[in-house]
N, C-alpha and C positions, 0 to 999 in steps of 0.2 A: 147151819151148824156144820162143823167139820166132822168127818168120819174117817175110818180106817178100812182099807181093803187088805185083808191078810193075803199073803202070797198064794195060799191054797184056794182062795176064792177068786183068783184072776182068770182061771181057765179050767176046762174039764180035763186037762192033761197036766202032767208034771211040769212046773215052771221052775227052771234053774235060776234064772235072773229076771227080775221084774222088768228090766229094760227090754227083754225079748218080747214082752206083751204090750207094755204101755210106756211111752216116753214122757218125761217131765214136760208139762205144758199142754199135753194132749188132752182132749175131751173124750171121756169114756162113759158108757152107760153103766149104771150101778143100781142095785136094789138094796134097800134097808132090810137087813135080816134080823136085826135086834138091837137092843140097847142093854149094855151090861149094868151090873150093880153100881158102877161108878159113873154112870150116865154117858159112857162113850158109845158112839154110834158105830155099829158093825155093818159094813157094806159088802156086797158081793157083785162082782162083774159077771161071774159064772152064772149066777141065778138070773141076772137081768138078761143076759144073752139067751138063756134057755127059755125064759118066759116070752121074750120078744119073738123067738122062732115059733113057739107054740101058738101064739095069739096073732101072728102076722095076718093082717087082713080081717081080723075079727074085732077090731076096735080096741077099746080099753082093756088092759089086763084085769082079771078079776081076782079078788082075795089077796092075801099076803101083804107084804110091805109096800112102801112107796117106791116107785121107780123114777129115776131121773138121770141127768147127765152131770158129771163133775169133772173138774180139771185136775190132772195129776200134779200135785204140788211138790212132792219129794218121794224118794225111795230110800228106805232105811234098812240096813242089815242088822239083824238082831242075833246075838250069840245064842247058840243052843246049849242048854245046860243038861 
């Protein structure tokens, strides 16, 4: 199933442009951080990188959502209201 990584979930620092962190077609690590009431999958690169750093060498990560790799399909700019 497809999911969305919000720009605030790309890195633990302020990201001005998604292209600065991930390019279209690039494979990135993400973690499922939830599913909203409309069934949309919410993903986080920031959480996946943090978990991988904490558990490096310790085997499988414990607790929380599923972790995996995904391909960057597109970047969208959303207007702020």
